[in-house]
DOKEDREN-284957 format. One line per 4 residues: number of its first residue (from 1); their letters; for each residue x negated, y negated, z negated of N, C-alpha, C, CB. Coordinates in steps of 0.1 Angstrom, whole numbers, plus 2048, in hexadecimal, padded with zeros to 3 digits. Glycine has a CB too. Layout:
<pts>
NUM> a> X,Y,Z,X,Y,Z,X,Y,Z,X,Y,Z  ...;
</pts>
This chain:
<pts>
1> xxxx> 8CC,77E,839,8D9,77A,838,8DD,770,841,8DC,775,82B  8D4,768,847,8D7,75E,850,8DB,764,85E,8CB,754,851  8D4,76E,861,8D5,777,86D,8E3,77D,86C,8C9,783,86C  8E6,782,861,8F3,788,85F,8FE,77F,860,8F3,78E,852;
5> xxxx> 8FE,774,85A,908,76A,85B,90A,766,86B,904,75D,852  8FE,763,872,8FF,760,880,906,76A,887,8F3,75F,884  902,777,885,908,781,88C,917,782,88B,902,78D,887  91B,781,87D,929,780,87A,930,776,881,92A,77F,86D;
9> xxxx> 92A,769,881,930,75F,885,933,761,895,927,755,882  927,766,89D,928,769,8AA,933,773,8AD,91C,76F,8AE  935,77D,8A5,93E,787,8A6,94D,781,8A6,93B,792,89B  950,778,89C,95C,772,89A,95F,76A,8A4,95B,76A,88E;
13> xxxx> 955,762,8AB,958,759,8B7,95C,761,8C3,94B,751,8BA  955,76D,8C3,959,774,8D0,965,77A,8CD,94F,77F,8D4  968,780,8C2,976,785,8BF,981,77B,8C3,977,78A,8B0  980,770,8BD,989,765,8C0,98A,761,8CF,985,75A,8B9;
17> xxxx> 97F,761,8D5,980,760,8E4,988,76A,8EB,973,760,8E9  985,777,8E7,98B,781,8ED,99C,782,8EB,984,78C,8E9  99E,77D,8DF,9AC,77E,8DA,9B3,773,8E3,9AD,77B,8CA  9AC,767,8E5,9B4,75C,8ED,9B5,760,8FB,9AD,74E,8ED;
21> xxxx> 9A9,768,8FF,9AC,76D,90E,9B6,778,90F,9A0,772,914  9B7,77F,905,9C3,78A,905,9D1,784,904,9C1,795,8FA  9D1,779,8FE,9E0,773,8FC,9E7,772,909,9E0,765,8F5  9F3,776,90A,9FB,775,915,A00,767,917,A05,77E,914;
25> xxxx> A01,762,923,A05,754,925,A15,753,923,A01,750,935  A19,749,91E,A2A,745,91E,A2F,746,92C,A2D,736,917  A3B,749,92C,A41,748,93A,A4F,741,939,A44,757,93F  A4F,737,942,A5A,72D,942,A62,731,950,A55,71C,941;
29> xxxx> A6F,735,94D,A78,739,959,A81,72D,95B,A81,746,956  A83,72A,969,A8A,71E,96E,A93,725,978,A80,712,974  A9F,722,975,AAA,727,97E,AAC,71F,98A,AB7,728,977  AB4,724,995,AB6,71C,9A1,AC4,715,9A1,AB6,725,9AE;
33> xxxx> AC7,711,9AD,AD4,70A,9AE,ADF,715,9AD,AD5,701,9BA  AEB,710,9A8,AF7,718,9A5,AF5,722,99A,AFA,71E,9B1  AEC,720,993,AE8,72A,988,AE6,722,97B,AD9,733,98D  AE3,72A,970,AE0,725,963,AD6,72E,95D,AED,723,95A;
37> xxxx> AD0,72B,952,AC6,734,94C,ACA,741,948,AC0,72D,940  AD8,745,948,ADD,752,944,AD8,75C,94E,AED,753,943  AD4,758,95A,AD1,761,964,AC4,769,962,AD0,75A,96F  ABC,764,958,AAF,76B,955,AB0,773,949,AA4,762,952;
41> xxxx> ABC,776,944,ABF,77F,937,AB7,78A,936,ACC,783,936  AB7,794,940,AB1,7A2,941,AA2,7A0,943,AB7,7AB,94F  A9D,797,94D,A8F,794,94F,A88,78F,943,A8E,78A,959  A8F,786,93C,A88,77E,92F,A88,789,925,A91,771,929;
45> xxxx> A91,792,924,A90,79B,91A,A85,7A7,91C,A9D,7A1,919  A82,7A9,928,A77,7B3,92C,A6A,7AB,92A,A79,7B7,93C  A69,79E,92E,A5D,798,92C,A59,796,91B,A5D,78A,933  A62,793,915,A62,792,906,A5E,7A0,901,A70,78D,901;
49> xxxx> A64,7AA,905,A5F,7B8,8FF,A51,7BA,903,A68,7C4,905  A4C,7B6,90F,A40,7B7,913,A35,7AE,90C,A40,7B5,921  A39,7A6,902,A31,79E,8FA,A2F,78E,900,A23,7A7,8F9  A38,789,909,A37,77C,90E,A41,774,905,A3A,77C,91D;
53> xxxx> A3B,767,903,A44,75D,8FE,A4C,758,90B,A3C,750,8F6  A5A,757,90C,A62,754,917,A6A,747,912,A6C,761,91B  A6A,73D,91C,A72,730,919,A7B,731,927,A67,721,918  A88,731,924,A90,730,931,A98,722,930,A9A,73D,933;
57> xxxx> A98,71D,93B,A9C,70E,93E,AAB,70B,942,A92,707,949  AB3,704,93D,ABF,701,942,ABE,6F4,949,AC8,701,938  ABE,6F2,956,ABE,6E5,95C,AC9,6DE,95A,ABC,6E5,96A  AC8,6D0,959,AD5,6C9,956,AE1,6C9,960,AD2,6BA,955;
61> xxxx> AED,6C9,95C,AF9,6C6,965,B00,6D5,966,AF4,6C1,975  AFE,6DD,95D,B04,6EA,95D,B06,6EF,94E,AFC,6F4,966  B0E,6FA,94D,B12,6FE,93F,B03,702,938,B1C,70D,940  B01,6FE,92D,AF6,6FF,925,AED,6F3,924,AEE,709,929;
65> xxxx> AF0,6EA,92E,AE9,6DC,92C,AF2,6D3,935,AD9,6DC,931  AFD,6CF,930,B08,6C8,938,B01,6BA,93A,B18,6C7,930  B07,6B4,947,B04,6A7,94A,B0C,6A5,957,AF6,6A5,94B  B11,697,958,B18,693,964,B10,694,971,B1E,685,962;
69> xxxx> B15,698,97A,B0C,69A,985,B07,68C,98A,B14,6A3,991  B0C,681,989,B04,674,98C,AFA,671,982,B0E,667,98E  AF8,678,978,AED,676,96E,AE1,67F,971,AF2,679,961  AE5,689,97A,AD9,693,97C,AD2,690,988,ADF,6A2,97F;
73> xxxx> AC4,690,987,AB9,690,991,AAF,69A,992,AB2,684,990  AA6,699,99D,A9C,6A3,99C,A92,69F,994,A96,6A6,9A9  A91,692,991,A86,68F,986,A8A,692,978,A82,67F,987  A98,692,976,A9D,697,968,A9A,6A7,968,AAE,693,965;
77> xxxx> A9C,6AF,972,A9A,6BC,973,A8B,6BF,96F,A9D,6C1,980  A82,6B8,977,A74,6B9,974,A70,6B6,965,A6D,6AF,97D  A76,6AC,95F,A72,6A9,952,A77,6B2,94A,A76,69D,94F  A83,6B9,94B,A87,6C3,943,A7E,6D0,941,A94,6C7,948;
81> xxxx> A78,6D2,94D,A6D,6DD,94F,A62,6D9,948,A69,6E0,95D  A5E,6CD,94A,A51,6C9,943,A52,6C7,933,A4D,6BB,949  A5D,6C5,930,A60,6C5,921,A5F,6D4,91D,A6F,6BF,91E  A64,6DD,924,A64,6EA,920,A54,6ED,91F,A6D,6F3,92A;
85> xxxx> A4C,6EB,928,A3E,6ED,927,A39,6E8,91B,A37,6E8,932  A3E,6DD,915,A39,6D7,909,A3C,6E1,8FE,A3E,6C9,906  A43,6EB,8FE,A46,6F4,8F4,A3C,700,8F3,A53,6FA,8F6  A33,700,8FD,A29,70C,8FD,A1B,706,8F9,A28,714,90D;
89> xxxx> A15,70F,8F3,A07,70C,8EF,9FC,70D,8F7,A03,713,8E5  9FF,712,903,9F6,715,90E,9FD,713,91A,9F1,722,90D  9F4,712,926,9F9,710,934,A03,71D,936,9EC,710,93F  A0F,71A,93C,A18,723,93F,A1A,729,94C,A23,71E,93B;
93> xxxx> A1D,736,94E,A23,73A,95B,A30,734,95B,A25,74A,95D  A33,72F,968,A40,728,96A,A47,72F,976,A3F,718,96D  A52,735,974,A59,73C,97F,A65,733,983,A5D,74B,97A  A67,731,991,A72,729,996,A7A,730,9A1,A6C,71B,99B;
97> xxxx> A86,733,99F,A8E,73A,9A9,A95,731,9B1,A98,743,9A3  A94,733,9BF,A9C,72E,9C9,A99,71D,9C8,AAE,732,9C7  AA3,714,9C6,AA2,706,9C4,A98,703,9B8,AAF,700,9C2  A97,70C,9AE,A8C,709,9A4,A7F,709,9A9,A8D,713,99A;
101> xxxx> A7C,70E,9B5,A6E,70C,9B8,A6B,6FD,9BC,A69,716,9C4  A75,6F6,9C1,A72,6E8,9C2,A6F,6E2,9B4,A7C,6E0,9C9  A78,6E5,9AB,A77,6E0,99D,A6A,6E3,997,A82,6E6,996  A66,6EF,998,A58,6F1,991,A4D,6EC,998,A54,700,98E;
105> xxxx> A4E,6E8,9A5,A44,6E2,9AD,A43,6D5,9A6,A47,6E2,9BB  A4F,6CC,9A6,A4E,6BF,9A0,A48,6C0,992,A5B,6B9,99F  A4B,6C9,98A,A46,6CB,97C,A36,6CC,97D,A4E,6D8,975  A33,6D4,987,A23,6D6,988,A1D,6C9,98C,A1E,6E1,993;
109> xxxx> A24,6C2,994,A1E,6B3,999,A1C,6AC,98D,A28,6AA,9A2  A25,6AB,984,A25,6A1,977,A1C,6A7,96D,A35,69F,96F  A1C,6B5,96B,A13,6BB,95F,A0D,6C7,965,A1C,6C0,952  A03,6C7,96E,9FC,6D1,972,9F4,6D9,968,9F3,6CC,97B;
113> xxxx> 9EE,6D2,95D,9E6,6D8,952,9EF,6E2,94A,9E0,6CD,948  9FC,6E0,94A,A04,6E7,942,A08,6F5,947,A10,6DF,940  A04,6F7,955,A08,704,95C,9FD,70A,960,A12,702,968  9FE,719,95D,9F4,722,961,9F5,725,96E,9F3,72D,95A;
117> xxxx> A03,72B,971,A06,730,97E,A15,72C,981,A04,73F,97F  A18,728,98D,A26,726,993,A2A,732,99A,A27,71C,99C  A34,738,996,A39,745,99F,A46,740,9A4,A3C,754,996  A48,742,9B3,A52,73F,9BB,A59,74A,9BE,A4E,739,9C5;
121> xxxx> A66,74D,9B8,A6E,759,9B8,A7A,755,9C3,A75,75E,9A8  A79,75C,9CF,A83,759,9D9,A85,748,9D9,A92,761,9D7  A7A,741,9DA,A7C,734,9D6,A78,72A,9E2,A74,731,9CA  A7B,71D,9E3,A75,714,9EA,A67,710,9E5,A7E,70A,9EB;
125> xxxx> A5F,712,9EF,A51,70F,9EB,A4D,700,9F4,A45,71D,9F1  A50,6F4,9EE,A52,6E9,9F7,A42,6E3,9F8,A5D,6DD,9F0  A42,6DC,A03,A37,6D0,A05,A3C,6C3,A01,A33,6CE,A15  A32,6B9,A01,A37,6AD,9FC,A42,6A6,A07,A2B,6A3,9FA;
129> xxxx> A4C,6A1,9FF,A57,69B,A07,A63,6A4,A0A,A51,695,A15  A61,6B1,A08,A6D,6BB,A0A,A77,6BB,9FF,A67,6CB,A0A  A83,6BD,A02,A8E,6C1,9FA,A95,6CD,9FE,A96,6B7,9F9  A9D,6D1,9F5,AA6,6DD,9F9,AAC,6DB,A05,AB0,6E2,9EE;
133> xxxx> AB3,6D0,A07,ABB,6CE,A13,AB2,6CF,A1F,AC1,6C0,A13  AA6,6C8,A1E,A9D,6C8,A2B,A98,6D6,A2C,A91,6BE,A2A  A95,6DE,A22,A90,6EA,A24,A9A,6F5,A28,A89,6ED,A19  AA6,6F4,A23,AB0,6FC,A26,AB4,6FB,A36,ABB,6F8,A1E;
137> xxxx> AB3,6EF,A3C,AB6,6EC,A49,AAC,6F5,A53,AB5,6DC,A4B  AA0,6F5,A4E,A96,6FE,A55,A97,70E,A56,A8A,6FA,A4F  A9F,711,A4C,AA1,720,A4A,AAD,725,A54,AA4,723,A3A  AA8,728,A5F,AB3,72E,A6A,AB9,73A,A65,AAD,731,A79;
141> xxxx> AB3,741,A5E,AB8,74F,A5C,AC1,750,A4F,AAB,759,A5A  AC1,747,A48,AC9,746,A3B,AD7,747,A3F,AC7,738,A32  AE0,74E,A37,AED,74E,A37,AF5,745,A2F,AF1,75B,A35  AF0,73D,A27,AF8,736,A1E,AFC,729,A24,AF1,734,A12;
145> xxxx> AF8,724,A2E,AFD,717,A33,B0C,714,A36,AF7,715,A3E  B12,71E,A3C,B20,71B,A3F,B29,71D,A34,B24,723,A49  B23,722,A28,B2A,723,A1D,B28,719,A11,B27,730,A19  B20,70F,A15,B1D,705,A0B,B28,6FA,A0C,B10,6FF,A0D;
149> xxxx> B2E,6F6,A01,B39,6EC,A01,B34,6E0,9F8,B47,6F4,9FD  B34,6D4,A00,B2E,6C8,9F9,B3B,6BF,9F6,B22,6C0,A02  B3B,6BC,9EA,B45,6B2,9E4,B3F,6A6,9E0,B4B,6B7,9D9  B3D,69E,9EA,B36,690,9E7,B3D,689,9DD,B35,688,9F3;
153> xxxx> B49,687,9DC,B51,680,9D3,B4E,683,9C4,B5E,683,9D7  B4D,691,9C2,B49,696,9B5,B3B,698,9B3,B4F,6A1,9B2  B32,696,9BD,B25,698,9BB,B1E,6A5,9BA,B23,692,9B2  B26,6AF,9BF,B22,6BE,9BC,B22,6C5,9CB,B2D,6C7,9B1;
157> xxxx> B1A,6D0,9CB,B1B,6DA,9D4,B20,6E7,9CE,B0E,6DD,9DA  B27,6EF,9D6,B2C,6FB,9D2,B2B,706,9DD,B39,6FA,9CD  B2D,713,9DA,B2B,71E,9E4,B39,724,9E4,B1F,729,9E0  B3F,724,9F0,B4B,72B,9F4,B4C,738,9EC,B4D,72D,A03;
161> xxxx> B58,73A,9E5,B59,744,9DB,B58,752,9E4,B69,742,9D3  B5E,754,9EF,B5E,761,9F6,B52,766,9FA,B66,761,A01  B48,75C,9FB,B3A,75F,A01,B30,762,9F5,B34,752,A09  B33,760,9E9,B2A,761,9E0,B24,76E,9DD,B30,75C,9D6;
165> xxxx> B2C,778,9DD,B27,786,9DB,B1D,78A,9E5,B32,790,9DC  B20,788,9F2,B17,78B,9FD,B0A,784,9FC,B1E,787,A09  B0A,777,9F8,AFE,76D,9F7,AF6,770,9EC,B02,75F,9F7  AFB,772,9E2,AF4,774,9D5,AF2,782,9CF,AFA,76D,9CB;
169> xxxx> AFB,78B,9D3,AF9,799,9CD,AFA,7A4,9D8,B05,79D,9C2  AF4,79F,9E4,AF4,7AA,9EF,AE9,7B5,9EA,AF0,7A4,9FD  AEE,7C1,9ED,AE3,7CB,9E7,AE6,7D1,9D9,AD6,7C4,9E6  AEE,7C8,9D2,AF2,7CB,9C4,AFD,7D4,9C2,AF5,7C0,9BD;
173> xxxx> AFE,7DA,9B5,B09,7E3,9B2,B18,7DC,9B3,B07,7E8,9A2  B22,7E2,9B6,B2E,7DE,9B9,B34,7D5,9AC,B37,7EA,9BC  B30,7DA,9A0,B34,7D3,995,B2F,7C3,994,B2E,7DB,989  B21,7C2,998,B1B,7B5,999,B22,7AD,9A5,B0C,7B7,99B;
177> xxxx> B24,7B3,9AF,B2B,7AE,9BB,B37,7A7,9B7,B2E,7B9,9C5  B3F,7AD,9AE,B4D,7A8,9AA,B4A,79D,99E,B56,7B5,9A4  B3F,79F,997,B3E,796,98C,B38,789,991,B35,79C,981  B2E,788,99A,B26,77E,99D,B2E,770,9A2,B1C,782,9A7;
181> xxxx> B38,772,9AA,B3F,766,9B0,B45,75D,9A4,B4C,76A,9B9  B48,761,999,B4B,75C,98F,B41,754,986,B51,764,988  B33,759,987,B29,755,981,B21,748,989,B21,761,981  B25,746,994,B20,73D,99C,B24,72F,99A,B21,73F,9A9;
185> xxxx> B1C,725,996,B21,718,991,B1E,70C,99B,B1C,716,983  B26,702,99A,B24,6F7,9A3,B17,6EF,9A0,B32,6ED,9A1  B10,6E9,9A9,B04,6E3,9A8,B03,6D4,9AA,AFB,6EA,9B1  AFE,6CC,9A1,AFC,6BF,9A4,AF5,6BC,9B0,AF6,6B9,99B;
189> xxxx> AFA,6B3,9B9,AF7,6B1,9C8,AEA,6A9,9CA,B02,6A9,9CF  AE8,69E,9C1,ADE,696,9C5,ACF,69C,9C4,ADF,68A,9BD  ACB,6A5,9B9,ABF,6AC,9BA,ABC,6B6,9C6,ABD,6B2,9AF  AC5,6B9,9CC,AC4,6C2,9D8,ABF,6BB,9E4,AD1,6C8,9DB;
193> xxxx> AC1,6AD,9E6,ABE,6A5,9F0,AB2,69D,9EF,AC9,69E,9F3  AAB,69E,9E1,AA2,695,9DD,A93,69A,9E2,AA4,693,9CE  A8C,693,9EA,A7F,698,9ED,A76,699,9E2,A79,68F,9F7  A6D,6A2,9E0,A65,6A5,9D5,A57,69E,9D9,A65,6B4,9D1;
197> xxxx> A50,698,9D0,A43,691,9D2,A38,69A,9CE,A43,684,9CC  A2F,69E,9D5,A25,6A7,9D2,A17,6A4,9D7,A29,6B4,9D7  A0D,6A5,9D0,9FF,6A2,9D6,9F7,6AD,9D3,9F7,695,9CF  9EC,6AD,9DD,9E2,6B8,9DD,9DA,6B8,9CE,9D8,6B7,9EB;
201> xxxx> 9D8,6AC,9CA,9D0,6AB,9BE,9D7,6B1,9B1,9CE,69B,9BC  9E3,6B2,9B1,9EA,6B7,9A5,9F2,6C3,9A8,9F2,6AD,99E  9FE,6C3,9AD,A04,6CF,9B2,9FC,6D8,9BB,A0F,6CB,9B9  9F4,6D2,9C3,9EB,6DB,9CD,9E2,6E3,9C6,9E2,6D3,9D9;
205> xxxx> 9DD,6E0,9BA,9D3,6E8,9B3,9D9,6F2,9A8,9C8,6DE,9AB  9E5,6F3,9A9,9EC,6FD,99E,9EC,70A,9A6,9FC,6F9,999  9EA,715,99E,9EA,721,9A3,9F7,725,9A6,9E4,72A,99A  9FA,72E,9B1,A07,731,9B6,A08,740,9BA,A0B,729,9C1;
209> xxxx> A15,746,9B8,A17,752,9BD,A25,752,9C2,A14,75C,9B3  A29,75D,9CB,A37,75D,9D0,A3C,76B,9CF,A38,758,9DF  A49,76B,9CA,A4F,779,9CB,A5A,779,9D6,A56,77E,9BE  A5A,77F,9E2,A62,77F,9EC,A6D,78A,9E9,A5A,781,9FA;
213> xxxx> A79,786,9EE,A85,78F,9ED,A89,791,9FB,A91,789,9E4  A86,79F,9FF,A87,7A3,A0D,A95,7A3,A11,A81,7B1,A0F  A9F,7A4,A0A,AAD,7A5,A0F,AB5,798,A0D,AB5,7B1,A07  AAD,78D,A0B,AB3,780,A08,ABE,77C,A12,AA8,776,A08;
217> xxxx> ACA,777,A0E,AD1,76F,A19,AD2,75F,A15,AE1,776,A1A  ACD,75A,A0A,ACC,74D,A07,AC2,746,A0C,ACD,74A,9FC  AB5,74B,A0A,AA8,747,A0F,AA1,752,A16,AA0,742,A03  AA3,752,A23,A9F,75D,A2B,A90,762,A29,AA2,759,A3A;
221> xxxx> A90,76F,A2A,A7F,773,A29,A77,76E,A34,A7D,784,A28  A7C,76A,A3F,A74,764,A49,A6F,756,A44,A7B,763,A56  A79,74F,A3F,A75,741,A3A,A6C,742,A2E,A80,739,A36  A6F,74D,A25,A65,74F,A19,A58,74F,A1E,A66,75C,A12;
225> xxxx> A56,757,A27,A49,759,A2D,A42,74F,A36,A4A,765,A35  A4B,746,A3C,A47,73A,A41,A42,730,A38,A51,735,A48  A47,72E,A2B,A44,724,A22,A38,729,A1C,A4F,722,A17  A35,735,A1A,A29,73B,A15,A1C,738,A1E,A2C,749,A13;
229> xxxx> A20,73A,A2A,A16,738,A34,A12,729,A34,A1B,73B,A42  A1B,720,A32,A18,712,A32,A12,70C,A25,A23,70A,A35  A14,714,A1A,A0E,711,A0D,A09,71E,A08,A18,70B,A02  9FD,722,A09,9F8,730,A06,9F8,731,9F7,9EA,731,A0C;
233> xxxx> 9FA,73D,9F2,9FB,740,9E3,9F1,74B,9E1,A09,745,9DF  9ED,74D,9D3,9E4,755,9D1,9E8,764,9D1,9DE,752,9C6  9F4,767,9CF,9FA,774,9CE,A07,773,9D4,9FB,779,9C0  A0C,77E,9D9,A1A,782,9DF,A1F,78E,9DA,A1A,783,9EE;
237> xxxx> A2D,790,9D8,A33,79D,9D3,A41,79E,9DC,A36,79D,9C2  A44,7A8,9DE,A51,7AB,9E5,A5A,7B3,9DC,A4E,7B5,9F3  A66,7AF,9DC,A71,7B6,9D5,A7B,7B9,9E1,A78,7AD,9CA  A80,7C6,9E0,A8B,7C8,9EA,A99,7C6,9E6,A8A,7D6,9EE;
241> xxxx> A9B,7B9,9E4,AA8,7B5,9DE,AAD,7A8,9E7,AA6,7B2,9CE  AB9,7A4,9E3,ABE,798,9E8,AB9,78C,9DF,ACC,799,9E8  AC1,782,9DE,ABC,776,9DA,ABC,775,9C9,AC4,76A,9E0  AC1,77E,9C2,AC3,77F,9B4,ABC,78B,9AF,AD1,77F,9B0;
245> xxxx> AAF,78C,9AF,AA7,79B,9AA,AAA,799,99A,A94,79B,9AE  AAB,78E,993,AAD,78F,985,AB9,797,981,AAD,782,97F  AC2,798,98B,ACF,79F,987,ACF,7AE,98C,ADB,797,98E  AC7,7AD,99A,AC9,7BB,9A1,ABC,7C5,99E,ACB,7B9,9B1;
249> xxxx> AB1,7BF,99B,AA5,7C8,995,A9D,7BF,98D,A9C,7CE,9A1  AA2,7BD,981,A9A,7B5,977,A8D,7BC,971,AA3,7B0,96B  A8D,7C8,971,A80,7CD,96C,A75,7CC,976,A81,7DB,968  A77,7CF,982,A6C,7CE,98D,A69,7BE,98D,A72,7D4,99C;
253> xxxx> A73,7B6,98C,A70,7A7,98D,A67,7A3,980,A7E,79F,98D  A6A,7A9,973,A61,7A5,96A,A53,7AB,96A,A68,7A7,95F  A53,7B5,972,A45,7BB,973,A3C,7B3,97D,A46,7CA,977  A43,7AD,988,A3D,7A4,990,A39,798,98A,A45,7A2,999;
257> xxxx> A42,793,982,A3F,785,97B,A32,789,972,A4D,780,970  A31,792,96C,A26,794,963,A19,797,96B,A28,7A0,95A  A19,79F,977,A0E,79F,97F,A0B,792,985,A0F,7A9,98A  A13,789,98A,A0F,77D,990,A0A,774,986,A1A,776,997;
261> xx> A0E,775,97A,A0A,76B,970,9FD,76E,969,A14,76A,967  9F6,77A,96C,9EB,77D,965,9DD,775,96A,9E9,78D,966;
</pts>
């Protein structure tokens, strides 16, 4: 009887371990500048259908999480993401799009043990002391610069309306190109110019992957490759899209997120 109980206990322990191993990690989706969490709608639905718990984050200072621009900071963005990580029972796969790459890097510096993998989607992959402004100035092939409008008196940045379709929906269907200019929102200015603080001991030890967008007009493919060369990642994937694959190729994007997060 003792041998039977011991064998049964061992089997139960092994089954429990296998069940934990098979459990899919939660996925936290962090949008970029000039966006809100609604951009993840199709991708989140696909991930949920495939059995993942998905948390979408609305950064402060936009519809869904309103705040005056002068109350918004990069630290606040970071803390909102860390709070979202507190809703998951195990370390999460955290996806950051565009400027969201800087935000998720800051979150990894503060709470590295809560993160399984950082996935940079057409995103800034920073080093210590970088900001969106400093990194964008290094991207000589990006097309967004001449169309960026700074309103210091209001504390916001915006994108010239007539350029929005070409910048954010190039390669997309005509219906999307017509719709997207009205979906681009103003962005609080201060976080874009704030240097991120990162260390090798914390951020540096978090697993990383990068999803490249080969037709990107906002963060050029050449600069995406340059960033990855400067901060190597475990895995890389390519999407034949512009800057917003969650709108133009959500199924393939979801598939790459699942692959990268395993």
